[in-house]
C-alpha positions, 0 to 999 in steps of 0.5 A: 168703557173704551173698546178693548184691544184684542191684538195687533196686526202690523202694529194696527190695533184690532178691537174686540167686539162684544158679541151676544150669546148666539143661538145654536141647534144642539142636534147639529153638534154631532154633524159639526164634529163629523165635518171637522173629522172629515176634513175638506182639503181647503179647510184643513189647509186654512186651519193649519194657518190659523189654529192655535192662535197662529194668525195674530193671536186670534182664536178661531173655531172650526165647524161652529154651529150658529142657529141651524147652520154650521159655519166653516170658521168663526172668530167669537171675539170679532163676530166674524165668520169665514166661509170657504166656498167650494163645490158644495156651494155650487147651485146654492146661491139662494140658500147661501143668501138666506144663510148669510142674511140670518148670520148678519141679522145676528150682528156677524160679519161673513168673509168668503174665500174660494176653495181654489184660492186657499189651495193655490194662493194661500199667501195672498189669501192670508194677506187679504184676510189681514187687510179685511180684519184691519178694515173692519175691526181696526181704529177706523171701524169705530 
């Protein structure tokens, strides 16, 4: 069966990925909900740019539980995690590396954005995300 087109970014087809059902610890669902309500500023700014399919008709989930981790944003149809790295990631390189390895072993891709850039350079952040999605999920990705 040929790959299914999810959307187009600047007339470039973006292909849907067939992702398996991901594991999740149900105990973290309440914490994820609390994180959504708390609203870290950079995550709220980014969320306003992508919610309601406003980023090329792509559906984003916010504070999604995957395994025993909570990721900032997740695009199920692409198997793409978007992490916004702020002060909570300082001095946690080993933890972040272990977490990223776990997520990649599930077949997911992880795209990182700095908290500072979301707050001060959002236009370019969104253009870079477009370019990344095209490079990873566009025609040359097959």
